[in-house]
C-alpha positions, 0 to 999 in steps of 0.5 A, a space after each residue: 521382507 517386513 510388513 506392518 502398520 504406520 504408528 499413527 493415532 488415527 487412520 485419518 492422517 493421510 486425508 488430513 495431510 492431503 486436505 488440510 495440512 498443506 494448503 498448496 499441493 505443490 509444496 510437497 516438492 519443497 518438503 521432499 527436497 528440503 529433507 534431502 538437503 537436510 540429510 546431506 547437511 547432516 553428513 557434512 557435519 559428521 564428516 567435519 567431526 571425523 565420524 564419516 570418512 567417505 567422499 562428500 565433495 560431490 554432495 547434491 540433490 537430484 530431481 528426475 522425471 520418468 514419464 513412462 513410469 509416471 514417477 518423480 524421484 528426489 535423490 540425495 547422497 546424504 546420511 541415509 537411513 537404516 531399517 531401524 531408522 525408517 521404522 522410527 522416523 517414518 513409521 512412527 510419525 511422532 518422532 523427528 529425526 531432525 530434532 534428535 540430530 540437532 540435540 546431539 550436534 547442536 554446537 556445530 550442526 550445519 543448517 538443519 531445515 526439515 522435520 523429516 516425518 510429516 514433511 515426507 508424508 506431504 508426498 502422498 498429496 500427489 502420489 498413489 504410492 511412494 518408495 524410499 530406497 536408502 543406504 545409511 552412512 553407517 559402516 556395514 549398513 544394508 540398503 533398504 526399500 520402503 513402500 506405502 500406497 497411502 494406507 496405514 500399511 507399509 512394506 519394508 525389505 532389504 535392497 541393493 544400493 551401492 552409494 550412501 543416500 536416499 531416493 524418494 520415488 513418488 508414483 504420481 496419481 492420475 489427478 496430479 500428472 501436471 507434476 510429471 511436466 518438466 516446466 511445472 517442476 522447473 517452476 516449483 524448484 525455482 519457487 521453493 528451492 532457488 537458494 537451498 545450501 546444497 546444489 539441487 540438480 534437475 536434468 542437464 543444461 540445454 542450448 539451442 542448436 540447428 533450431 532445436 534444444 540440445 542437452 549437454 553433459 553438464 548438470 542443470 543446477 537450479 539454485 544459488 547455494 550462497 545467495 547474497 544475504 548469507 554473505 557479509 556486507 563487507 564482501 558485497 559491492 553495490 553491483 552485487 546487491 543490484 544483481 541479486 535484486 534482479 535474481 529475485 525480480 528479473 523484470 523490475 527496475 533497479 532499486 533505490 537502495 538496500 538494507 542488509 540485515 544481520 542479527 544474531 542476538 537476541 534472535 537470528 535474522 539475516 536478509 536484504 530489503 530493497 526500496 523499489 521505485 513506487 508509483 503514485 499509488 499504494 501498491 501493497 503487493 504482499 508477495 514481494 518480500 520472500 521469507 526463508 528458514 535457513 535458505 528454504 523458501 517458506 512464504 511470500 506472504 509476510 504479514 505478522 513478520 513485518 509491519 504493514 508499511 514494510 510490505 511495500 519493500 522487496 527482498 528476503 528475510 531469513 530466520 530459523 527463530 520464526 515459529 512455523 507450523 509443519 507446512 512452513 506456510 503459516 506463521 504463528 503468534 510469537 514474541 520473537 515475531 514481535 521482536 523481529 518486526 520491531 527490529 526491522 522497523 528500527 533498522 529501516 528508520 536508521 538506514 533512512 536517517 543515515 542516508 538523509 544525514 550523510 547524503 542529503 542531496 541524493 536523498 532529496 533526489 530520491 524523495 519522490 520515489 521514497 515519500 509514499 513509503 515513508 508516509 505510509 509508515 508514518 501513518 501506520 506505525 507510531 514508532 516509525 513516525 517518531 523517527 521519520 519526523 527527523 528525515 521527512 521532507 516537504 517539497 514546495 512548488 519551487 522544487 525545494 526540500 525542507 524538514 518539518 523544523 526547517 519549513 516551520 522556520 521558513 513560513 512562521 513570519 508570513 503564514 501565522 494567522 490572527 489566532 496564532 495558528 501556523 498555516 501550511 498552504 499546499 496544492 494537490 496539482 500545481 498545474 491545475 491549481 496554477 492560478 491559486 498557487 500564483 495568487 498565494 505566492 504573490 501574497 508572499 506565501 510558500 506553497 507545498 506540493 502534496 499530491 499523492 493518495 496519502 496526502 489527505 490522511 497524512 495532513 490529518 495526522 499532522 494536525 492531530 499531532 500539532 494542534 496549532 498548525 493547519 493545512 489549507 489547500 490553495 483553492 479552498 479560498 481566495 488568496 486574501 482569505 487563505 490565512 485569516 489576518 485582521 480584516 479591515 475590508 468592508 463586507 456586504 451585509 446579508 441583505 446586500 448579498 441576498 439582493 445580488 446572489 440570484 443574478 450569479 446563481 442563475 448562471 451557475 451550471 446545474 445537475 453536474 454533480 456539484 452545487 454552488 454557494 455564491 459569496 461576495 468579497 472585495 479582491 481589488 480591481 486587479 483581482 479575478 472577477 470570479 473565483 471558484 473555491 472548494 471547502 477544505 473540510 468537505 473536500 478532505 472528507 470526500 477524499 478520505 471517503 474514497 480511501 476507507 469504508 465507513 465514510 461513504 456518507 461524505 462520498 455520496 454528497 454532491 460537491 459544494 463549491 463557492 463562487 466568489 464574486 469580486 465586488 471591486 472588479 470593473 466587469 462585475 460593477 458593470 453587471 451591477 450597473 446593468 441591473 440598476 438600469 433595467 430593474 432599478 425602479 422595479 426593485 426599488 418598489 419591491 424593496 419599499 414594499 418589503 420594508 413597509 411590511 417588515 416595519 409593520 411586523 416589527 410593531 406587532 412583534 413589540 406587542 407580543 413581547 413578554 407575552 405567553 403564546 396563549 396571551 397573544 390575541 388571535 387577530 395579532 397571530 393572524 396578521 403576523 402570519 399574513 405579513 410573513 407570507 407577504 414578505 416571503 412572496 415579495 422576496 420571491 418576486 425579487 429573486 425571480 426578477 434578479 434570476 431572470 436578469 442573470 439568465 439574460 445577462 451574457 457578461 454574467 454567464 461569461 464570467 462564471 464560465 471563465 471561472 469554471 474554465 480556470 478550474 477545468 470544469 467547462 466541457 462539452 456543450 457548455 464549452 462550445 457555447 462559451 466559445 461562441 459567446 466569446 466571439 459575440 462579446 468581442 464584436 
């Protein structure tokens, strides 16, 4: 029997391994099983070269729990170790058996996945003591047993083992007894070892019989040694791809389609990426793409390997060229990673272009499920944007689809404004904005549907790319003014507006989280009497503020709406007539007084013209101030008279409420009052 100390640079190695090297304690099982698979792969390579003549037909890795002894054992019938190899590869941690083996057999070695050494010591995260029982494949080799309790001291002795291979026996410590539970080990094996290239066995298969679980004689193999991504695309059917998808995500809906990656130059990369059905929200779930290294699970957090927008995809990536630290849990910055990321982006874009070109009808049918992904890519990855311009689709309210180029051709003649800007009209909710959509279509315009969470930033992106194109939501103005043409209609003067606004402002809702600006436009006698519109710029800023930080200023502002009064509508004219009948003489008197005061003030202003402040007589300054106050007071009187008239005018209130109702903004008590008032007006 031999005793000694492990060749480490510091006695603090084990605390470092336990606390810092592996962030997830359950990863120890992946390391130990991976090492066992590695040893088995090595023996296969030696057998293929004729350097081992033993039977390798039953090569496998077995995992066993002994609750009574409180042990978890991982066994393989792989290459095994001699006492000298244990001394070198276990006791002298700086060496790596896998690296040395790869150097020797680099031209024909099977997939060597582990760095046997530090990976092995992850077992001490959960163990109070670890044993290695091993017998080398070398002829005449003596089996050995190695033991260590987590301190630098170890014991190494000859032992009895008939078969070639290794047992790693972990004596689970009291804090880690969860790892003696069958369900926990099953969960870990399914997470980390599901696709290892050597059979991994955990107990026997069971079935339910007479109301209880009964064990069979058949090994319970937990892994698929030849998953779909390791095969050639020509050998797989669509059913195979779908079956593998459900192997990865048992509860998911069928994917839309997939991309099979198979690259061997200038780096190695295999995998299958799936396009899932996305809801109309950003579902960036960064645990959907699984990263493997030679079929060993590494992580399901793939930031740094794929661009951000590709994290919306599902599937598997497998590459031995991605640099990993010893825990295989975190990725390092590396030029290969950037190359792989760029390649995946190109492959995804090429696949989408292929689908669009070869099966456009099918592509259009899937567009509602694809668009969120494509829009996210266009917003976050310029290289993808450049390619996506060719297959991005606009969808209009008639459910027709157009490429960017096709749509520009469609609307150019009718939707170019007087400044030569091309105006893209859109709705964010075709049902809620139905009347606006119809009004625009009645003018001969086409209306797009842009109704998801990314629509506003995408619109901003388009406008940055194309300075002569603007996007305008259909409810941002009345149809006649959505696209500015040469306007021949007579507009009301400021004075006329000021004499009308208080009537309608008085019956606009207050303290509802939004305010109203009253505007007057001639929409024709057949147009709606009143229309509520939303300022395009402010609405976009509020939308953006909800998506990103730093714009809360806009998000905190109350929404400002425009109440557009149709001066040509008979009902609006009726209100004007009622105003004149009730207030005509009073308003005329106030207006006359205002005109007189303004005329007097104008004369004083002429006296002050071209004079410095100190040259103006004090009595002129005082008189000017007196006139300003008098004019303001008269205007306020006029405003109060108009407001009082508006508040008492049921028709004015009814028309404002109708406009609110058309926008889904009339609710609760206000809606109840509207219904009752409607009956009164009908009588």
